[in-house]
C-alpha positions in Angstrom: -23.6 -12.2 48.3 -21.0 -9.9 49.1 -18.3 -12.7 49.0 -19.5 -14.2 46.3 -19.6 -10.8 44.4 -16.1 -10.2 45.6 -14.9 -13.9 44.0 -16.8 -12.8 40.7 -14.6 -9.7 40.5 -11.4 -11.7 41.8 -11.8 -14.2 39.2 -12.5 -11.7 36.8 -9.7 -9.6 37.5 -7.3 -13.0 37.3 -9.2 -14.2 33.6 -8.2 -10.8 32.0 -4.2 -10.4 33.9 -3.7 -13.7 32.5 -5.0 -13.4 29.0 -3.6 -9.3 29.0 -0.5 -11.6 29.7 -0.8 -14.0 26.7 -1.2 -11.6 24.2 1.8 -9.5 24.9 3.4 -12.1 25.1 2.7 -13.2 21.3 2.1 -9.6 20.0 5.7 -8.9 21.4 7.4 -11.6 20.2 6.1 -10.8 16.6 7.0 -7.3 17.6 10.6 -8.5 17.9 10.1 -10.6 14.3 9.3 -7.3 12.6 12.3 -5.4 13.9 14.5 -7.9 12.5 14.4 -6.7 8.9 16.4 -3.7 7.7 16.0 -0.3 8.7 13.9 2.4 6.8 12.7 5.6 7.3 8.8 6.2 7.1 8.5 9.1 8.7 8.0 11.9 6.1 5.1 14.5 5.8 3.2 13.2 9.2 0.3 15.4 7.5 -0.1 13.3 5.0 0.5 10.1 6.8 -2.8 11.4 9.0 -4.5 11.6 6.0 -3.9 8.9 5.2 -5.1 7.1 8.3 -8.2 9.2 8.1 -8.8 8.7 4.9 -8.2 4.9 4.3 -8.4 3.9 8.0 -11.1 5.6 9.9 -13.4 5.7 6.7 -11.9 2.8 4.9 -12.0 4.6 1.2 -10.3 1.3 -0.8 -12.1 -1.4 1.5 -15.6 0.2 0.0 -14.2 -0.1 -3.2 -16.0 -2.6 -3.7 -19.4 -3.6 -2.7 -17.8 -6.7 -0.6 -15.8 -3.9 1.4 -19.3 -2.8 3.0 -19.7 -5.5 4.6 -16.4 -4.8 6.2 -16.8 -1.6 6.8 -19.7 -2.6 9.5 -18.0 -4.7 10.9 -15.0 -2.3 11.6 -16.8 0.4 12.9 -19.5 -2.0 14.9 -16.5 -3.5 16.5 -15.1 0.1 17.4 -18.4 0.8 19.4 -19.5 -2.7 20.3 -15.9 -2.2 21.8 -17.1 1.1 23.8 -20.0 -1.1 24.8 -18.0 -4.2 25.7 -16.4 -1.1 28.4 -19.6 -0.2 30.0 -20.5 -3.9 30.1 -17.9 -4.8 32.4 -18.1 -1.6 34.5 -21.9 -2.4 35.1 -21.1 -6.6 35.4 -18.6 -6.1 37.5 -18.4 -3.0 39.4 -22.5 -2.2 39.6 -21.6 1.3 37.6 -22.2 2.6 34.1 -19.9 4.7 31.9 -20.9 8.0 31.4 -21.6 7.9 27.9 -23.1 3.9 28.7 -26.3 6.0 29.7 -27.0 8.4 27.1 -29.6 6.8 25.2 -28.2 7.7 21.6 -25.6 5.3 22.3 -27.5 3.1 23.1 -29.3 2.8 19.7 -26.1 2.8 17.9 -24.7 -0.1 20.1 -28.1 -2.1 18.8 -27.9 -0.4 15.7 -24.3 -1.7 14.8 -25.1 -4.7 16.6 -27.7 -5.6 14.2 -25.3 -4.9 11.4 -22.5 -6.9 12.4 -24.4 -9.8 12.4 -26.0 -9.1 8.8 -22.4 -8.9 7.2 -21.4 -11.4 9.0 -23.9 -13.6 7.9 -23.3 -12.3 4.1 -19.4 -13.3 4.8 -20.1 -16.6 5.7 -22.3 -17.2 2.6 -19.7 -15.5 0.4 -16.6 -17.2 2.5 -18.5 -21.2 2.7 -21.1 -20.9 -0.4 -19.9 -19.3 -3.2 -16.8 -19.8 -2.5 -14.8 -17.4 -4.9 -11.3 -17.6 -6.1 -10.0 -15.2 -4.6 -11.1 -16.6 -0.9 -9.6 -19.2 0.7 -11.8 -22.0 2.8 -10.5 -21.4 6.0 -11.0 -22.7 9.5 -9.9 -19.6 11.1 -11.9 -17.2 9.7 -15.2 -19.1 10.5 -13.7 -19.4 13.8 -13.6 -15.8 14.1 -16.4 -14.9 12.4 -18.4 -17.3 15.1 -16.4 -15.5 18.1 -17.6 -12.1 16.6 -21.3 -13.5 16.6 -21.2 -14.9 20.3 -20.2 -11.8 21.8 -22.9 -9.5 19.9 -25.6 -12.5 20.7 -24.5 -12.9 24.1 -24.1 -9.2 24.4 -28.3 -8.9 23.3 -29.0 -11.6 25.3 -27.8 -10.2 28.5 -29.2 -6.2 28.1 -32.5 -8.7 27.1 -32.7 -10.6 31.1 -31.6 -7.7 32.4 -34.3 -5.9 31.2 -36.8 -9.0 32.5 -34.9 -9.0 36.1 -35.8 -4.8 36.2 -32.1 -4.0 36.3 -33.1 -2.2 33.7 -35.6 -0.4 32.5 -37.3 -0.7 28.4 -36.5 1.7 25.7 -37.1 3.1 22.4 -33.7 3.7 22.1 -32.5 -0.3 22.5 -35.6 -2.2 20.7 -33.8 -5.7 20.6 -33.4 -6.2 24.3 -36.7 -4.6 25.3 -38.3 -7.3 22.8 -36.1 -9.8 24.4 -36.4 -8.6 28.1 -40.6 -9.1 27.1 -39.8 -12.7 25.7 -37.8 -13.7 28.5 -40.4 -11.4 31.8 -42.8 -14.6 32.8 -39.7 -16.7 33.5 -38.6 -17.5 37.3 -36.1 -14.8 38.4 -34.2 -17.7 40.0 -33.5 -18.8 36.3 -33.5 -15.8 34.6 -30.7 -14.9 37.0 -28.5 -18.1 36.1 -29.0 -17.7 32.5 -27.6 -14.3 32.9 -24.7 -15.0 34.8 -24.5 -17.9 32.0 -24.1 -15.7 29.6 -21.9 -12.4 31.1 -19.3 -14.8 31.3 -20.1 -16.6 27.8 -19.5 -12.3 26.7 -16.9 -12.3 28.8 -14.3 -15.7 28.3 -15.3 -15.2 24.0 -13.9 -11.4 24.5 -10.7 -12.1 26.6 -10.2 -15.7 24.0 -10.3 -13.3 21.2 -7.9 -11.1 22.8 -5.8 -14.0 22.8 -6.3 -15.6 19.4 -5.8 -12.2 18.0 -2.0 -11.9 18.1 -1.7 -15.7 16.8 -4.0 -15.2 14.1 -4.5 -13.7 10.4 -6.5 -11.6 12.2 -3.1 -9.5 13.7 -4.1 -7.6 10.8 -6.7 -5.6 13.3 -3.4 -4.1 14.9 -0.7 -4.0 12.2 -3.3 -2.4 9.0 -3.2 0.6 10.6 0.0 0.9 11.3 0.7 -0.5 7.5 -1.8 2.5 5.8 0.1 5.0 8.4 3.4 4.0 6.8 2.5 3.5 3.5 5.1 4.5 0.4 4.4 8.4 -0.5 6.6 8.7 -3.0 5.9 8.0 -6.3 5.0 4.7 -6.8 7.3 4.3 -10.0 10.4 5.3 -8.3 12.2 1.8 -6.9 14.5 2.3 -3.8 18.0 3.0 -4.9 20.5 0.5 -3.4 24.4 1.3 -2.3 26.2 -0.1 -4.9 29.7 1.8 -3.6 29.4 0.3 0.3 32.4 -2.4 -0.1 31.4 -3.9 2.7 28.2 -5.3 1.1 28.4 -8.4 -0.1 24.8 -9.9 -1.2 22.3 -7.2 -3.3 18.5 -7.6 -3.1 16.8 -9.5 -0.6 17.6 -13.6 -0.1 17.1 -14.1 3.6 13.7 -12.9 5.0 15.6 -10.4 7.7 16.8 -8.8 4.7 13.6 -7.0 3.9 12.9 -4.2 5.8 10.4 -3.5 9.0 8.0 -1.8 6.9 7.9 -5.0 3.9 7.3 -7.3 7.1 4.9 -5.1 8.1 2.8 -6.2 4.9 2.3 -9.4 5.9 1.2 -8.5 9.5 -1.2 -6.2 7.8 -2.6 -8.3 4.6 -6.1 -9.1 5.3 -6.4 -12.2 3.1 -9.3 -10.6 1.2 -7.7 -11.7 -2.1 -8.2 -8.5 -4.1 -4.5 -8.5 -5.5 -5.5 -12.5 -6.4 -7.8 -11.9 -8.6 -6.4 -8.9 -10.4 -3.0 -10.1 -11.1 -2.6 -10.7 -14.6 0.4 -13.8 -13.7 -2.1 -15.6 -11.9 -5.4 -15.0 -13.7 -2.9 -16.5 -16.4 -2.0 -19.4 -14.6 1.5 -18.8 -13.6 3.0 -20.0 -10.2 2.7 -16.5 -9.2 0.2 -14.7 -6.5 1.0 -11.7 -4.9 -1.6 -12.7 -1.9 0.9 -15.9 -1.7 3.3 -14.5 -2.0 2.8 -11.7 1.4 1.4 -15.0 3.5 4.1 -16.9 2.7 6.6 -14.3 4.0 5.1 -13.8 6.9 4.5 -17.4 7.6 8.4 -18.1 7.2 9.4 -15.2 9.5 7.0 -16.4 12.3 8.7 -19.8 11.4 12.3 -18.6 11.3 11.7 -15.6 14.0 12.8 -17.3 17.4 15.9 -18.6 15.5 16.9 -15.5 13.9 16.2 -13.8 17.1 18.7 -16.2 19.1 21.5 -15.6 16.4 20.6 -11.8 16.8 21.2 -11.9 20.8 24.8 -14.2 20.4 26.3 -11.5 17.6 25.3 -8.9 20.4 26.5 -10.6 23.7 29.7 -10.5 21.7 30.1 -14.3 22.3 30.5 -16.4 19.0 29.5 -13.1 16.7 31.0 -15.2 14.0 29.4 -18.1 14.2 26.0 -16.5 14.8 26.8 -15.1 11.3 27.7 -18.5 9.9 24.3 -20.1 11.1 22.5 -17.3 9.6 23.8 -18.3 6.6 23.3 -21.6 7.1 20.8 -22.6 8.9 17.9 -20.4 7.8 16.6 -21.0 4.3 17.0 -19.3 1.6 13.7 -17.5 0.2 14.7 -18.1 -3.3 14.1 -21.8 -3.7 12.7 -23.0 0.2 10.3 -20.4 0.1 9.5 -18.7 -3.4 10.2 -20.7 -6.9 12.4 -18.6 -9.5 9.4 -19.0 -11.7 7.4 -16.9 -8.9 9.5 -14.4 -9.2 10.2 -13.9 -12.8 6.3 -14.2 -13.5 5.7 -10.5 -12.3 5.1 -7.8 -14.6 5.7 -5.2 -12.2 2.2 -3.9 -13.5 0.8 -3.1 -9.7 -2.7 -4.2 -10.2 -2.1 -6.1 -6.9 -1.1 -3.0 -4.9 -4.0 -0.8 -6.3 -6.4 -3.2 -5.3 -4.7 -3.9 -2.1 -6.8 -1.6 1.0 -3.9 -1.8 3.3 -1.3 -0.7 0.7 0.9 -3.9 0.6 3.4 -2.8 -1.6 4.3 -6.6 -3.7 6.3 -4.9 -6.4 9.1 -3.7 -4.5 9.4 -7.3 -2.6 9.9 -8.8 -6.1 12.4 -6.5 -7.2 14.3 -7.1 -4.0 14.1 -10.9 -4.9 15.6 -10.3 -8.6 18.0 -8.3 -7.4 19.4 -11.0 -5.6 19.2 -13.0 -7.8 21.1 -11.6 -10.5 23.4 -9.3 -8.5 24.0 -12.1 -6.0 23.6 -15.0 -6.9 24.1 -14.2 -10.7 20.8 -16.3 -12.0 18.5 -15.5 -14.3 17.0 -17.5 -17.4 18.7 -17.3 -20.9 16.0 -14.7 -22.6 16.6 -12.1 -19.5 20.7 -12.6 -19.8 20.2 -11.8 -23.6 18.2 -8.7 -23.0 20.6 -7.7 -20.0 23.6 -8.2 -22.7 22.4 -6.5 -25.2 21.6 -3.4 -22.9 25.4 -3.3 -21.6 26.8 -3.7 -25.5 24.4 -1.9 -27.6 22.7 0.3 -25.5 19.4 -1.5 -25.8 17.2 -4.6 -25.3 17.1 -5.5 -29.1 20.8 -5.5 -29.5 20.4 -3.5 -32.3 23.5 -1.7 -33.4 23.9 2.1 -31.0 25.1 4.0 -34.4 21.2 3.1 -35.7 18.9 4.6 -33.4 18.4 7.6 -34.9 17.9 5.5 -38.1 13.8 5.9 -37.5 13.8 9.7 -38.2 15.4 9.9 -41.2 13.5 11.9 -44.0 11.3 14.0 -41.6 13.3 17.0 -41.5 13.7 16.8 -37.7 16.0 19.1 -35.7 18.8 16.8 -34.3 19.8 18.7 -30.9 23.6 19.7 -31.2 25.6 20.3 -27.0 24.9 24.4 -26.4 21.8 24.6 -28.8 18.0 25.1 -27.5 14.8 24.1 -27.8 11.5 23.9 -25.5 10.9 20.2 -25.9 13.7 17.0 -26.4 11.9 14.0 -27.8 13.2 11.4 -26.2 12.0 8.5 -28.6 13.4 5.3 -26.7 14.6 2.2 -27.7 10.9 0.8 -28.9 10.3 3.7 -31.4 14.1 3.7 -32.5 14.1 -0.2 -33.1 10.8 -1.7 -33.6 9.6 -1.7 -37.1 5.9 -0.9 -35.7 6.6 1.6 -33.3 9.2 3.4 -36.1 5.6 4.2 -37.5 4.3 5.9 -34.2 7.6 8.1 -33.8 7.4 9.0 -37.5 3.5 9.9 -37.2 4.3 11.7 -33.4 6.9 14.1 -35.6 4.8 15.1 -38.3 1.9 16.0 -35.9 4.4 18.0 -33.8 5.6 19.4 -36.7 1.8 20.4 -37.9 1.2 21.7 -34.1 4.3 24.4 -34.7 6.4 22.5 -31.8 9.7 23.8 -30.9 11.5 20.1 -30.7 14.5 18.0 -31.4 15.7 15.1 -31.1 19.2 13.7 -30.2 19.0 10.9 -32.5 21.7 8.6 -32.4 23.5 10.3 -29.2 20.0 9.2 -27.3 20.8 5.9 -24.7 18.4 4.1 -23.5 17.1 5.0 -20.1 18.0 1.4 -18.1 14.3 1.1 -17.1 14.6 -2.9 -17.9 17.6 -3.5 -16.3 16.4 -2.1 -13.4 13.0 -4.1 -13.3 14.6 -7.5 -14.4 16.9 -6.9 -11.0 20.1 -5.1 -12.6 20.6 -2.8 -10.5 24.3 -1.8 -11.2 23.6 -1.6 -14.7 20.3 0.7 -14.5 22.4 3.0 -12.0 25.5 2.9 -14.8 23.2 4.0 -17.7 21.2 6.5 -15.7 24.6 8.4 -14.6 26.0 8.5 -18.0 22.5 9.6 -19.2 21.8 12.9 -17.0 25.6 13.6 -17.4 24.9 13.3 -21.2 21.8 15.0 -20.8 23.7 17.7 -19.3 24.8 19.4 -22.1 22.1 20.0 -24.3 19.4 22.9 -23.5 16.2 21.6 -23.4 12.8 22.9 -21.3 11.1 19.7 -21.3 11.5 16.0 -22.0 8.3 14.5 -24.6 8.2 10.6 -25.0 6.2 8.3 -26.2 6.8 5.5 -23.9 5.7 4.7 -20.6 8.3 3.0 -19.7 10.9 5.9 -20.3 8.4 8.7 -19.0 8.3 6.6 -15.4 12.3 6.5 -15.1 13.1 9.9 -16.4 10.2 11.8 -14.5 10.9 9.7 -11.3 13.7 8.0 -10.9 16.0 10.4 -12.7 15.7 12.5 -10.3 17.8 11.1 -7.9 20.8 11.0 -10.2 20.3 15.0 -11.0 18.0 15.2 -13.9 16.1 18.5 -13.1 13.0 18.5 -15.9 9.6 18.3 -16.1 8.8 14.6 -18.0 6.0 14.7 -20.4 4.3 11.9 -21.9 3.1 12.3 -25.4 -1.1 12.2 -25.2 -0.3 14.4 -22.5 1.1 17.0 -25.1 -1.3 16.0 -27.5 -4.2 16.6 -25.7 -3.1 20.4 -25.1 -2.4 21.1 -28.8 -5.7 19.7 -29.7 -7.6 21.7 -26.7 -5.5 24.7 -27.6 -6.6 24.3 -31.7 -3.3 23.9 -32.9 -3.9 20.5 -33.6 -7.8 19.8 -35.7 -9.3 16.5 -35.7 -11.9 17.1 -38.4 -12.0 13.7 -40.0 -14.8 11.3 -39.2 -13.2 7.7 -38.6 -16.7 5.9 -38.1 -15.6 3.2 -35.5 -15.8 1.9 -32.4 -12.2 1.7 -29.9 -11.4 0.2 -27.3 -8.8 1.8 -25.2 -6.0 -0.5 -23.5 -4.8 1.7 -20.5 -0.7 0.8 -20.5 0.4 0.2 -16.8 3.2 2.7 -16.1 1.2 6.0 -18.3 -2.0 4.8 -15.7 -1.4 3.0 -12.5 2.2 4.1 -12.0 1.6 7.8 -13.0 -1.9 8.6 -13.0 -2.9 9.5 -16.5 -6.1 8.2 -17.7 -7.8 10.9 -19.4 -5.5 12.5 -21.6 -5.5 9.7 -24.3 -9.1 9.1 -24.0 -9.9 13.2 -24.4 -7.9 12.7 -27.7 -9.6 9.8 -29.0 -13.0 11.4 -28.3 -12.1 14.5 -29.9 -11.6 12.3 -32.7 -14.8 13.1 -35.1 -17.0 9.7 -35.2 -14.6 7.5 -32.4 -17.3 5.7 -30.3 -14.7 4.8 -27.7 -15.9 1.5 -25.2 -14.5 0.5 -22.4 -13.5 -2.8 -20.9 -14.4 -4.3 -18.4 -10.9 -4.3 -16.8 -10.0 -0.4 -17.4 -8.6 2.7 -16.1 -7.3 1.6 -12.7 -8.7 -2.2 -13.1 -6.8 -2.3 -16.5 -4.9 -5.6 -16.8 -1.7 -5.2 -17.9 -0.9 -6.5 -21.5 2.4 -8.6 -20.1 4.8 -6.5 -21.9 5.9 -5.0 -18.4 8.2 -5.8 -15.4 11.0 -7.3 -18.4 8.0 -9.1 -19.8 9.4 -7.9 -23.2 12.1 -10.3 -23.0 10.9 -13.4 -21.3 8.8 -16.0 -22.6 5.7 -17.4 -21.0 6.4 -20.5 -20.0 3.3 -21.6 -17.9 -0.3 -21.2 -18.0 -2.0 -18.8 -20.8 -0.9 -15.7 -22.7 -1.1 -12.3 -20.6 -1.6 -10.4 -24.4 -3.9 -13.0 -25.2 -6.4 -12.7 -22.3 -5.6 -8.7 -22.9 -6.7 -8.9 -26.2 -10.2 -11.4 -25.4 -11.1 -8.4 -23.0 -10.8 -6.1 -26.0 -12.6 -8.5 -28.2 -15.8 -8.6 -25.9 -16.4 -5.1 -26.1 -17.3 -5.7 -29.9 -14.9 -2.8 -30.6 -13.1 -2.6 -34.0 -9.7 -1.1 -33.2 -7.8 -1.3 -30.1 -5.7 2.4 -29.0 -3.0 2.5 -26.5 -0.4 4.6 -25.9 2.8 2.7 -24.7 5.3 1.0 -27.4 5.4 -2.7 -25.2 1.2 -2.5 -25.6 0.8 -1.8 -28.9 3.5 -5.0 -29.8 1.7 -6.9 -27.4 -2.1 -6.1 -28.6 -1.4 -6.6 -32.2 0.7 -10.0 -31.3 -2.6 -11.0 -29.3 -5.1 -9.9 -32.5 -3.0 -12.4 -34.6 -2.7 -15.4 -32.2 -6.7 -14.6 -31.8 -7.0 -14.6 -35.8 -8.9 -11.2 -35.5 -6.0 -9.1 -37.0 -8.2 -8.2 -39.7 -11.0 -7.2 -38.3 -9.5 -5.3 -35.1 -6.5 -2.7 -36.3 -4.6 -1.8 -33.6 -3.5 1.4 -33.2 -1.1 4.3 -30.9 -3.4 7.0 -29.7 -1.5 9.3 -31.9 -2.3 7.4 -35.0 -6.0 7.8 -35.3 -5.1 11.6 -34.1 -3.4 11.9 -37.3 -5.5 10.4 -40.3 -8.6 12.4 -38.6 -5.7 15.5 -38.5 -4.5 15.1 -41.7 -7.7 13.2 -43.5 -5.0 9.8 -43.9 -7.2 6.7 -44.4 
């Protein structure tokens, strides 16, 4: 018997060493693929990163934001607790001793409780994926294999515990009611037969466990290892701040990302961390409207491509490091590695993104989709000089006339004629500089919004001024469309110009300008608070400087601007203003606040034609119509244009009016109809 026990231990150790070796060879290769990416520092603010780990990994903060996430929460913590149980299982089965916690009744109870909860969660997961088959989940054999392996681990563990009670190796206990019950079921069996089954299920458990270990780094469940790191290394800077390219380095011949190894290591880590949950997929306006882009497959195609070409890239890296044939290696990288654009992604995918960040807001592991899209656009525009005609036209208009509409620079301040509004001169001082932006300056509908805002600011006694024709475009569209060179040129010129004026704060009604001036211009030297017009107006209403008194008597639904909401966290100020107006009843769309759907105008969408699927602004209008509201309120010039076009396309423009929040406030404050 002693010889058999030794043989049993030797076999186990041999299998364990082999499994660990196979795990490590696959994992280390995936890690080396990751290191192919460009350098990026994600080590700042350790304290905040630890908080993120505690909140979003251990507490599963974003996972449980949806009901389906509760099952994952159970499996996550069940896996941790069952892993401790497995260590005790191995210690007892092969070395005859329990680990200290293995004999604690509370741990035994917790272990069995989570065994049952995990089985229940797996049952729900099977039902959702293979019976309900929601859009967000793929019908995957691999997912079924993983769920099956976990099921075998749990059931075999319970069976072994029950058999040990039947064989009197363990005492029945109220802390383990299932194992105790199984022990009574097995109690009448022959000891020899029970020992045989016990040995079978021990090996079933161990072989499944070791097989799982080998399988993890070769499957999508590598996210079990990668996701916690992805959360820890998540972007802490404002989501509205894009990475600034170094355009001064003359040795750089390519800008943006055209090959997978030009992504940073953190961008590549996103691929490993992806859980394939599909939350990004069902929140993306491009996907929902039938465009060729899916943020889920954007990440997965990058990951799969990295695995396909990783060995080739590693070999080329080794050649270059060795010095022999380094030049040949560089040529090989350029010619042998498939280009991301064309071979992995289509141009239509890249241009379909509205940069709304609905995907990033939904992602439980903090994958960063938008930065990748922008990097791919930068490569198309700056390196290959390829873009659709309407995008080229908008960029040319920005370069030549300083606005995407292509209107004359000299007419930029014409919207303010007759308003007796102060135009700030160099050397003069004012509290607020009202930065009107291109839409208010050149779009007729938004001219009215700007004029209304000026009237309310004057009524409230706000000390403000405008720049008039001296104002320049902030360049936001240029950056989101991939022309980083033009954006930086405009940003540097604007900051230099703004330094000639004295003001304490900037106010703007355009969330795109708001985001750019607030989050991106500080890198170019602008150090002044930037405020959205709804934030200032809400304060003026609270302070009693603006008094909404006329009753409007209508149901209103508010459409969240992506760049005001998801990018800058402002959801309440516009709603406060609307709710302060007598007679206004605010009704929310199903997709609102963090889950609000884009109007389609962001990411340069204002200047592009939608060639595939349905129009995003029409879909958003339909969502507004479902509320039964009589009006759509927004707080963004692009949203106002897109939603107004949507009501016209649906033939409801007369029944469902579109307003900027400031216009509704003005109606109540000044008694207008």
